[in-house]
TORBAPA-637642 format. One record per residue: residue number from 1; residue in three letters; x, z negated, y negated of N, C-alpha, C in turn. Coordinates in nm, 3 decimals. Layout:
<atoms>
ATOM_nr_rest_n_xx_n_zz_n_yy_ca_xx_ca_zz_ca_yy_c_xx_c_zz_c_yy
ATOM_NUM_Ala_X_Z_Y_X_Z_Y_X_Z_Y;
...
</atoms>
This chain:
<atoms>
ATOM_nr_rest_n_xx_n_zz_n_yy_ca_xx_ca_zz_ca_yy_c_xx_c_zz_c_yy
ATOM_1_Met_6.545_-1.300_-1.750_6.612_-1.363_-1.785_6.550_-1.407_-1.944;
ATOM_2_Cys_6.537_-1.521_-2.013_6.534_-1.554_-2.129_6.606_-1.652_-2.178;
ATOM_3_Gly_6.592_-1.637_-2.316_6.696_-1.742_-2.372_6.875_-1.602_-2.421;
ATOM_4_Ile_6.789_-1.478_-2.412_6.955_-1.443_-2.445_7.014_-1.440_-2.618;
ATOM_5_Thr_7.100_-1.468_-2.621_7.122_-1.438_-2.801_7.214_-1.426_-2.861;
ATOM_6_Ser_7.303_-1.329_-2.754_7.424_-1.267_-2.778_7.403_-1.054_-2.754;
ATOM_7_Val_7.475_-0.978_-2.676_7.502_-0.830_-2.654_7.591_-0.812_-2.569;
ATOM_8_Gln_7.700_-0.955_-2.582_7.718_-0.999_-2.434_7.643_-1.053_-2.355;
ATOM_9_Asp_7.621_-1.133_-2.370_7.499_-1.129_-2.303_7.421_-1.075_-2.231;
ATOM_10_Ala_7.333_-1.073_-2.278_7.234_-0.895_-2.274_7.309_-0.832_-2.215;
ATOM_11_Leu_7.431_-0.743_-2.192_7.479_-0.658_-2.078_7.486_-0.724_-2.016;
ATOM_12_Met_7.517_-0.851_-1.959_7.622_-0.895_-1.871_7.478_-0.948_-1.763;
ATOM_13_Val_7.361_-1.005_-1.833_7.289_-0.971_-1.739_7.219_-0.923_-1.707;
ATOM_14_Ala_7.231_-0.731_-1.767_7.129_-0.622_-1.731_7.215_-0.606_-1.622;
ATOM_15_Ser_7.379_-0.576_-1.651_7.446_-0.529_-1.525_7.444_-0.620_-1.400;
ATOM_16_Glu_7.414_-0.735_-1.405_7.340_-0.846_-1.288_7.187_-0.712_-1.204;
ATOM_17_Gly_7.137_-0.661_-1.293_6.993_-0.637_-1.244_6.858_-0.638_-1.260;
ATOM_18_Val_6.876_-0.746_-1.374_6.798_-0.851_-1.409_6.638_-0.730_-1.437;
ATOM_19_Asp_6.544_-0.768_-1.424_6.453_-0.694_-1.475_6.360_-0.633_-1.635;
ATOM_20_Ala_6.351_-0.843_-1.666_6.364_-0.850_-1.774_6.464_-0.926_-1.824;
ATOM_21_Ile_6.494_-0.938_-2.046_6.476_-1.016_-2.144_6.453_-1.089_-2.238;
ATOM_22_Gly_6.463_-1.173_-2.210_6.439_-1.280_-2.335_6.491_-1.317_-2.473;
ATOM_23_Leu_6.420_-1.217_-2.596_6.458_-1.310_-2.715_6.355_-1.421_-2.735;
ATOM_24_Val_6.395_-1.516_-2.802_6.352_-1.632_-2.880_6.343_-1.674_-3.021;
ATOM_25_Phe_6.242_-1.588_-3.074_6.166_-1.622_-3.211_6.115_-1.770_-3.243;
ATOM_26_Tyr_6.223_-1.837_-3.236_6.174_-2.009_-3.255_6.214_-2.026_-3.302;
ATOM_27_Glu_6.239_-2.126_-3.400_6.340_-2.102_-3.518_6.425_-2.271_-3.428;
ATOM_28_Pro_6.305_-2.339_-3.395_6.356_-2.524_-3.296_6.436_-2.472_-3.236;
ATOM_29_Ser_6.423_-2.363_-3.099_6.479_-2.424_-2.984_6.665_-2.319_-3.020;
ATOM_30_Pro_6.695_-2.354_-2.975_6.919_-2.370_-2.910_6.918_-2.182_-2.911;
ATOM_31_Arg_6.810_-2.149_-2.893_6.820_-1.988_-2.830_6.777_-1.900_-2.949;
ATOM_32_Ala_6.710_-1.937_-3.041_6.667_-1.866_-3.168_6.750_-1.738_-3.109;
ATOM_33_Val_6.682_-1.650_-3.153_6.757_-1.539_-3.263_6.715_-1.484_-3.355;
ATOM_34_Ser_6.778_-1.367_-3.427_6.784_-1.359_-3.596_6.721_-1.190_-3.563;
ATOM_35_Ile_6.668_-1.125_-3.590_6.641_-1.014_-3.630_6.674_-0.946_-3.591;
ATOM_36_Ala_6.804_-0.959_-3.687_6.935_-0.872_-3.738_7.020_-0.898_-3.531;
ATOM_37_Thr_6.982_-0.996_-3.536_7.079_-0.987_-3.384_6.991_-0.946_-3.221;
ATOM_38_Ala_6.907_-0.934_-3.288_6.792_-0.880_-3.164_6.739_-0.753_-3.186;
ATOM_39_Lys_6.774_-0.676_-3.290_6.786_-0.536_-3.308_6.927_-0.491_-3.281;
ATOM_40_Gln_6.994_-0.610_-3.267_7.191_-0.535_-3.138_7.136_-0.526_-2.997;
ATOM_41_Ile_7.085_-0.606_-2.982_7.058_-0.631_-2.845_7.002_-0.505_-2.817;
ATOM_42_Arg_6.860_-0.509_-2.861_6.805_-0.344_-2.853_6.802_-0.216_-2.827;
ATOM_43_Glu_6.965_-0.251_-2.880_7.026_-0.099_-2.912_7.115_-0.068_-2.836;
ATOM_44_Ala_7.139_-0.133_-2.733_7.309_-0.187_-2.682_7.277_-0.176_-2.493;
ATOM_45_Ile_7.154_-0.234_-2.489_7.056_-0.242_-2.352_7.002_-0.097_-2.324;
ATOM_46_Ser_6.991_-0.104_-2.213_6.957_0.044_-2.140_6.772_0.006_-2.141;
ATOM_47_Pro_6.678_0.150_-2.182_6.559_0.145_-2.174_6.464_0.126_-2.059;
ATOM_48_Met_6.554_0.114_-1.978_6.519_0.035_-1.797_6.492_-0.087_-1.821;
ATOM_49_Val_6.523_-0.176_-1.907_6.536_-0.285_-1.923_6.367_-0.398_-2.005;
ATOM_50_Thr_6.322_-0.429_-1.939_6.144_-0.460_-2.054_6.247_-0.552_-2.111;
ATOM_51_Leu_6.231_-0.551_-2.298_6.256_-0.660_-2.424_6.125_-0.736_-2.442;
ATOM_52_Val_6.159_-0.846_-2.366_6.012_-0.921_-2.461_6.035_-1.013_-2.524;
ATOM_53_Ala_5.996_-1.020_-2.636_5.987_-1.119_-2.701_5.942_-1.222_-2.805;
ATOM_54_Leu_5.960_-1.387_-2.732_5.869_-1.473_-2.692_5.872_-1.547_-2.839;
ATOM_55_Val_5.750_-1.562_-2.878_5.683_-1.606_-3.032_5.648_-1.744_-3.001;
ATOM_56_Val_5.640_-1.828_-3.116_5.496_-1.981_-3.053_5.490_-1.974_-3.199;
ATOM_57_Asp_5.333_-1.933_-3.200_5.259_-1.984_-3.301_5.285_-1.929_-3.457;
ATOM_58_Ala_5.376_-1.790_-3.424_5.428_-1.749_-3.552_5.305_-1.671_-3.608;
ATOM_59_Ser_5.273_-1.651_-3.719_5.226_-1.546_-3.813_5.171_-1.412_-3.701;
ATOM_60_Ala_5.042_-1.381_-3.809_5.067_-1.244_-3.757_5.125_-1.118_-3.802;
ATOM_61_Glu_5.176_-1.139_-3.948_5.290_-1.148_-4.007_5.397_-1.101_-3.987;
ATOM_62_Val_5.477_-1.223_-3.895_5.612_-1.184_-3.848_5.651_-1.139_-3.695;
ATOM_63_Val_5.489_-1.162_-3.628_5.488_-1.090_-3.538_5.493_-0.933_-3.495;
ATOM_64_Arg_5.427_-0.899_-3.596_5.432_-0.762_-3.602_5.570_-0.716_-3.697;
ATOM_65_Gln_5.646_-0.800_-3.785_5.735_-0.791_-3.833_5.865_-0.762_-3.717;
ATOM_66_Ile_5.845_-0.830_-3.562_5.928_-0.807_-3.533_5.887_-0.672_-3.372;
ATOM_67_Ile_5.786_-0.656_-3.400_5.739_-0.560_-3.272_5.782_-0.379_-3.418;
ATOM_68_Ala_5.758_-0.445_-3.514_5.828_-0.335_-3.631_5.949_-0.320_-3.614;
ATOM_69_Glu_6.043_-0.408_-3.600_6.217_-0.416_-3.657_6.309_-0.442_-3.569;
ATOM_70_Val_6.243_-0.518_-3.418_6.285_-0.495_-3.292_6.218_-0.426_-3.152;
ATOM_71_Gln_6.096_-0.411_-3.175_6.025_-0.258_-3.092_6.102_-0.338_-2.902;
ATOM_72_Pro_5.999_-0.431_-2.904_6.009_-0.541_-2.777_5.910_-0.449_-2.695;
ATOM_73_Asp_5.925_-0.449_-2.581_5.810_-0.376_-2.497_5.663_-0.495_-2.487;
ATOM_74_Ile_5.721_-0.560_-2.488_5.600_-0.766_-2.457_5.627_-0.838_-2.544;
ATOM_75_Ile_5.480_-0.907_-2.618_5.544_-1.029_-2.645_5.468_-1.111_-2.547;
ATOM_76_Gln_5.573_-1.268_-2.572_5.518_-1.325_-2.483_5.491_-1.466_-2.624;
ATOM_77_Tyr_5.403_-1.512_-2.590_5.254_-1.579_-2.715_5.302_-1.688_-2.568;
ATOM_78_His_5.374_-1.799_-2.664_5.448_-1.912_-2.587_5.365_-2.047_-2.662;
ATOM_79_Gly_5.265_-2.034_-2.730_5.258_-2.139_-2.834_5.047_-2.198_-2.793;
ATOM_80_Asn_4.976_-2.216_-2.917_4.826_-2.260_-2.905_4.764_-2.127_-2.912;
ATOM_81_Glu_4.836_-1.996_-2.908_4.790_-1.862_-2.949_4.611_-1.835_-2.891;
ATOM_82_Thr_4.490_-1.792_-2.951_4.424_-1.744_-2.873_4.399_-1.658_-2.835;
ATOM_83_Ala_4.342_-1.560_-2.742_4.319_-1.444_-2.682_4.283_-1.307_-2.824;
ATOM_84_Glu_4.184_-1.393_-2.860_4.153_-1.251_-3.008_4.276_-1.289_-3.107;
ATOM_85_Phe_4.405_-1.392_-3.124_4.496_-1.347_-3.223_4.595_-1.267_-3.131;
ATOM_86_Cys_4.575_-1.270_-3.012_4.690_-1.192_-2.891_4.656_-1.063_-2.893;
ATOM_87_Cys_4.530_-1.003_-2.875_4.465_-0.938_-2.956_4.405_-0.796_-3.005;
ATOM_88_Ala_4.418_-0.901_-3.144_4.431_-0.836_-3.212_4.572_-0.813_-3.302;
ATOM_89_Ile_4.653_-0.847_-3.213_4.823_-0.766_-3.283_4.878_-0.597_-3.207;
ATOM_90_Gly_4.774_-0.597_-3.085_4.750_-0.477_-3.067_4.894_-0.419_-3.005;
ATOM_91_His_4.950_-0.539_-2.934_5.054_-0.469_-2.872_5.127_-0.560_-2.728;
ATOM_92_Pro_5.104_-0.468_-2.599_5.108_-0.507_-2.482_5.169_-0.722_-2.521;
ATOM_93_Tyr_5.109_-0.823_-2.395_5.114_-0.952_-2.407_5.097_-0.985_-2.289;
ATOM_94_Trp_5.250_-1.113_-2.322_5.266_-1.220_-2.171_5.184_-1.338_-2.257;
ATOM_95_Lys_5.105_-1.427_-2.194_5.064_-1.557_-2.189_5.125_-1.641_-2.143;
ATOM_96_Ala_5.154_-1.751_-2.217_5.255_-1.856_-2.163_5.167_-1.956_-2.146;
ATOM_97_Val_5.145_-2.019_-2.011_5.029_-2.134_-1.986_5.135_-2.276_-1.926;
ATOM_98_Arg_5.162_-2.376_-2.041_5.181_-2.473_-1.930_5.136_-2.591_-1.940;
ATOM_99_Val_5.155_-2.571_-1.774_5.086_-2.627_-1.691_5.022_-2.792_-1.648;
ATOM_100_Arg_4.898_-2.844_-1.653_4.885_-3.003_-1.681_4.806_-3.000_-1.533;
ATOM_101_Asn_4.725_-2.894_-1.501_4.615_-2.948_-1.375_4.577_-2.774_-1.310;
ATOM_102_Ala_4.566_-2.735_-1.259_4.462_-2.633_-1.114_4.354_-2.520_-1.272;
ATOM_103_Gln_4.303_-2.642_-1.342_4.202_-2.609_-1.467_4.270_-2.523_-1.582;
ATOM_104_Asp_4.333_-2.627_-1.601_4.440_-2.487_-1.748_4.461_-2.345_-1.699;
ATOM_105_Val_4.548_-2.304_-1.582_4.541_-2.250_-1.514_4.386_-2.069_-1.526;
ATOM_106_Ile_4.360_-2.190_-1.445_4.138_-2.146_-1.384_4.172_-2.038_-1.576;
ATOM_107_Thr_4.085_-2.188_-1.653_4.056_-2.083_-1.790_4.181_-1.997_-1.878;
ATOM_108_Ala_4.275_-1.989_-1.837_4.381_-1.901_-1.920_4.357_-1.782_-1.831;
ATOM_109_Thr_4.332_-1.801_-1.778_4.327_-1.680_-1.677_4.167_-1.620_-1.736;
ATOM_110_Asn_4.060_-1.681_-1.729_3.903_-1.650_-1.770_3.926_-1.563_-1.923;
ATOM_111_Glu_4.003_-1.650_-2.031_4.033_-1.635_-2.144_4.138_-1.537_-2.153;
ATOM_112_Phe_4.271_-1.518_-2.157_4.338_-1.388_-2.148_4.352_-1.282_-2.025;
ATOM_113_Gln_4.237_-1.265_-2.034_4.203_-1.135_-1.996_4.281_-0.981_-1.960;
ATOM_114_Ala_4.291_-0.965_-2.038_4.349_-0.881_-2.169_4.556_-0.885_-2.164;
ATOM_115_Ala_4.570_-1.003_-2.087_4.739_-1.040_-2.104_4.781_-0.944_-1.990;
ATOM_116_Arg_4.906_-0.884_-2.026_4.969_-0.803_-1.868_5.017_-0.902_-1.808;
ATOM_117_Ser_5.039_-1.043_-1.804_5.070_-1.123_-1.703_5.066_-1.291_-1.765;
ATOM_118_Leu_5.023_-1.355_-1.641_5.048_-1.491_-1.772_5.163_-1.578_-1.739;
ATOM_119_Leu_5.235_-1.670_-1.771_5.377_-1.742_-1.730_5.348_-1.850_-1.737;
ATOM_120_Leu_5.350_-1.919_-1.579_5.289_-2.065_-1.544_5.448_-2.168_-1.613;
ATOM_121_Asp_5.442_-2.234_-1.701_5.558_-2.341_-1.722_5.557_-2.482_-1.713;
ATOM_122_Ala_5.639_-2.583_-1.708_5.573_-2.698_-1.654_5.511_-2.740_-1.793;
ATOM_123_Trp_5.433_-2.811_-1.815_5.353_-2.927_-1.920_5.483_-3.048_-1.911;
ATOM_124_Val_5.503_-3.057_-2.116_5.635_-3.173_-2.112_5.540_-3.223_-2.233;
ATOM_125_Glu_5.487_-3.353_-2.329_5.425_-3.316_-2.424_5.532_-3.330_-2.539;
ATOM_126_Gly_5.468_-3.213_-2.654_5.492_-3.173_-2.795_5.650_-3.068_-2.760;
ATOM_127_Val_5.680_-3.024_-2.629_5.803_-2.910_-2.617_5.705_-2.756_-2.557;
ATOM_128_Pro_5.779_-2.676_-2.626_5.570_-2.565_-2.544_5.714_-2.488_-2.450;
ATOM_129_Gly_5.823_-2.511_-2.432_5.889_-2.464_-2.298_6.036_-2.488_-2.334;
ATOM_130_Gly_6.114_-2.431_-2.230_6.266_-2.463_-2.201_6.306_-2.542_-2.156;
ATOM_131_Thr_6.201_-2.669_-2.092_6.254_-2.778_-2.057_6.353_-2.814_-1.977;
ATOM_132_Gly_6.333_-2.699_-1.863_6.381_-2.733_-1.761_6.300_-2.815_-1.579;
ATOM_133_His_6.180_-2.888_-1.686_6.130_-2.906_-1.553_6.047_-2.818_-1.494;
ATOM_134_Gln_5.971_-2.863_-1.375_5.963_-2.781_-1.325_5.756_-2.786_-1.283;
ATOM_135_Ile_5.735_-2.721_-1.250_5.519_-2.735_-1.227_5.553_-2.843_-1.145;
ATOM_136_Asp_5.455_-2.914_-1.091_5.363_-3.031_-1.035_5.299_-2.900_-0.957;
ATOM_137_Pro_5.345_-2.890_-0.831_5.313_-2.816_-0.656_5.095_-2.845_-0.693;
ATOM_138_Ser_5.103_-2.941_-0.741_4.967_-3.010_-0.679_4.884_-2.961_-0.810;
ATOM_139_Ala_4.934_-2.893_-0.923_4.887_-2.841_-1.055_4.824_-2.705_-1.030;
ATOM_140_Met_4.855_-2.635_-0.906_4.878_-2.518_-0.900_4.662_-2.506_-0.821;
ATOM_141_Pro_4.630_-2.376_-0.871_4.519_-2.369_-0.799_4.517_-2.290_-0.692;
ATOM_142_Gln_4.480_-2.274_-0.595_4.475_-2.212_-0.490_4.522_-2.091_-0.451;
ATOM_143_Ala_4.471_-1.996_-0.520_4.473_-1.867_-0.537_4.499_-1.786_-0.702;
ATOM_144_Leu_4.584_-1.702_-0.719_4.557_-1.659_-0.853_4.638_-1.515_-0.848;
ATOM_145_His_4.456_-1.448_-0.839_4.443_-1.335_-0.831_4.504_-1.251_-0.932;
ATOM_146_Arg_4.593_-1.198_-0.981_4.689_-1.135_-1.061_4.803_-1.190_-1.140;
ATOM_147_Pro_4.891_-1.068_-1.194_5.020_-1.118_-1.214_5.047_-1.218_-1.258;
ATOM_148_Trp_5.144_-1.292_-1.242_5.119_-1.419_-1.296_5.323_-1.421_-1.263;
ATOM_149_Ile_5.401_-1.491_-1.406_5.542_-1.515_-1.394_5.586_-1.684_-1.353;
ATOM_150_Leu_5.667_-1.711_-1.283_5.691_-1.876_-1.262_5.781_-1.850_-1.405;
ATOM_151_Ala_5.746_-2.019_-1.458_5.851_-2.049_-1.497_5.890_-2.181_-1.493;
ATOM_152_Gly_6.043_-2.272_-1.587_6.002_-2.382_-1.543_6.130_-2.509_-1.411;
ATOM_153_Gly_6.247_-2.471_-1.504_6.375_-2.595_-1.371_6.376_-2.527_-1.271;
ATOM_154_Leu_6.386_-2.354_-1.263_6.457_-2.238_-1.143_6.563_-2.265_-1.237;
ATOM_155_Lys_6.657_-2.265_-1.088_6.787_-2.214_-1.075_6.844_-2.160_-0.942;
ATOM_156_Pro_7.008_-2.095_-0.943_7.022_-2.016_-0.810_6.932_-2.172_-0.690;
ATOM_157_Glu_6.991_-2.249_-0.727_6.969_-2.367_-0.605_6.824_-2.385_-0.513;
ATOM_158_Asn_6.708_-2.395_-0.654_6.590_-2.408_-0.610_6.438_-2.263_-0.569;
ATOM_159_Val_6.556_-2.118_-0.618_6.545_-2.037_-0.670_6.423_-1.978_-0.515;
ATOM_160_Thr_6.493_-2.016_-0.401_6.473_-1.923_-0.302_6.327_-1.988_-0.267;
ATOM_161_Glu_6.285_-2.132_-0.292_6.235_-2.197_-0.232_6.122_-2.212_-0.301;
ATOM_162_Ala_6.139_-2.194_-0.388_5.978_-2.197_-0.512_5.950_-2.049_-0.491;
ATOM_163_Leu_5.997_-1.955_-0.437_5.905_-1.797_-0.445_5.870_-1.809_-0.320;
ATOM_164_Ser_5.913_-1.893_-0.171_5.822_-1.958_-0.057_5.712_-1.996_-0.084;
ATOM_165_His_5.733_-2.117_-0.191_5.639_-2.195_-0.191_5.538_-2.150_-0.286;
ATOM_166_Tyr_5.569_-2.105_-0.369_5.413_-2.028_-0.509_5.376_-1.891_-0.501;
ATOM_167_Arg_5.527_-1.869_-0.492_5.467_-1.628_-0.394_5.455_-1.594_-0.530;
ATOM_168_Pro_5.516_-1.630_-0.657_5.501_-1.608_-0.822_5.500_-1.443_-0.768;
ATOM_169_Ser_5.442_-1.320_-0.888_5.482_-1.195_-0.869_5.651_-1.153_-0.949;
ATOM_170_Ala_5.681_-1.256_-1.007_5.798_-1.316_-1.064_5.843_-1.396_-1.109;
ATOM_171_Val_6.001_-1.396_-1.115_6.026_-1.589_-1.214_6.099_-1.533_-1.342;
ATOM_172_Asp_6.072_-1.693_-1.403_6.170_-1.643_-1.522_6.297_-1.781_-1.514;
ATOM_173_Val_6.406_-1.745_-1.601_6.514_-1.858_-1.528_6.557_-1.851_-1.726;
ATOM_174_Ser_6.616_-1.995_-1.776_6.730_-1.993_-1.854_6.855_-2.069_-1.867;
ATOM_175_Ser_6.697_-2.205_-1.883_6.896_-2.302_-1.861_6.919_-2.328_-1.765;
ATOM_176_Gly_6.844_-2.233_-1.617_6.919_-2.307_-1.489_7.027_-2.159_-1.494;
ATOM_177_Val_7.060_-2.079_-1.548_7.171_-2.013_-1.567_7.270_-2.067_-1.654;
ATOM_178_Glu_7.283_-2.110_-1.786_7.338_-2.186_-1.861_7.534_-2.218_-1.854;
ATOM_179_Ser_7.615_-2.237_-1.890_7.691_-2.306_-1.929_7.730_-2.321_-2.053;
ATOM_180_Asn_7.649_-2.353_-2.132_7.573_-2.441_-2.220_7.472_-2.374_-2.248;
ATOM_181_Ser_7.412_-2.453_-2.407_7.292_-2.391_-2.394_7.314_-2.238_-2.569;
ATOM_182_Gly_7.224_-2.120_-2.411_7.230_-2.003_-2.498_7.324_-1.928_-2.470;
ATOM_183_Val_7.394_-1.975_-2.373_7.508_-1.922_-2.293_7.524_-1.891_-2.208;
ATOM_184_Lys_7.470_-1.750_-2.143_7.407_-1.764_-1.984_7.626_-1.775_-1.934;
ATOM_185_Asp_7.582_-1.823_-1.784_7.649_-1.773_-1.723_7.731_-1.724_-1.596;
ATOM_186_Pro_7.807_-1.626_-1.569_7.814_-1.498_-1.485_7.799_-1.541_-1.351;
ATOM_187_Leu_7.846_-1.669_-1.292_7.837_-1.644_-1.225_7.630_-1.763_-1.112;
ATOM_188_Arg_7.633_-1.806_-1.236_7.563_-1.847_-1.182_7.425_-1.733_-1.231;
ATOM_189_Val_7.429_-1.630_-1.310_7.338_-1.485_-1.304_7.337_-1.421_-1.178;
ATOM_190_Arg_7.440_-1.391_-1.153_7.448_-1.358_-1.038_7.391_-1.393_-0.876;
ATOM_191_Ala_7.395_-1.507_-0.900_7.358_-1.582_-0.805_7.206_-1.631_-0.823;
ATOM_192_Phe_7.172_-1.631_-0.903_6.966_-1.631_-0.929_6.940_-1.511_-0.870;
ATOM_193_Val_7.006_-1.398_-0.915_7.025_-1.247_-0.920_7.003_-1.176_-0.755;
ATOM_194_Asn_7.048_-1.264_-0.706_7.070_-1.223_-0.575_6.989_-1.324_-0.461;
ATOM_195_Ala_7.002_-1.385_-0.517_6.849_-1.507_-0.475_6.731_-1.466_-0.437;
ATOM_196_Val_6.736_-1.393_-0.544_6.555_-1.387_-0.583_6.606_-1.201_-0.433;
ATOM_197_Lys_6.668_-1.102_-0.524_6.674_-1.040_-0.391_6.673_-1.017_-0.260;
ATOM_198_Ser_6.817_-1.137_-0.259_6.730_-1.156_-0.078_6.588_-1.228_-0.021;
ATOM_199_Phe_6.506_-1.287_-0.119_6.383_-1.299_-0.135_6.354_-1.166_-0.045;
ATOM_200_Asp_6.320_-1.097_-0.143_6.239_-0.981_-0.215_6.291_-0.911_-0.049;
ATOM_201_Lys_6.415_-0.936_0.091_6.437_-0.864_0.122_6.363_-0.895_0.248;
ATOM_202_Val_6.373_-1.023_0.288_6.302_-1.111_0.407_6.186_-1.183_0.388;
ATOM_203_Lys_6.084_-1.140_0.286_5.975_-1.191_0.278_5.890_-1.138_0.357;
ATOM_204_Pro_5.815_-1.220_0.412_5.707_-1.145_0.494_5.619_-1.046_0.405;
ATOM_205_His_5.529_-0.918_0.425_5.497_-0.858_0.381_5.299_-0.922_0.392;
ATOM_206_Glu_5.272_-0.878_0.240_5.148_-0.966_0.203_5.011_-0.884_0.236;
</atoms>
């Protein structure tokens, strides 16, 4: 669950059983947080919840500052970062890929082999993510033989269908469970988490 902006929301979504909390370190985003707020969230949540720091074409100096002060478990690179840059930072990472076609996914799979996971998001010109748009199903390759996270346009009303169709390793949601930008709605959070858990219980074994 990405775009958490307060300790209150962090504790609320964690209590609903999310596996990871995403903090956005990208100033143009309405969900951006300061390092000071991020540190408060880090201290408040259980160490059993993965903390993800999302950056967009940040400098190595800024990324290392976030790692040193916030101590995220994962860095999520959501810009045009190269594999060399991500590896040079020396911290576990996910790489977000804005998907226009299957070749985008294949290229990223080959380039970012050191990434713990790929996060596949919808392509919207000029916007690095958080658009609320879904990936065009025809843009996905037939199979993706590595862990990957589905993002883009997910909400309680469609996540079950998306899970059934795409079969990702995990799902990422932000605006789909909000009452306002950066403010999570407890009822929508619970509905989303319950939908994912229900799917996990009944999905056929691969």
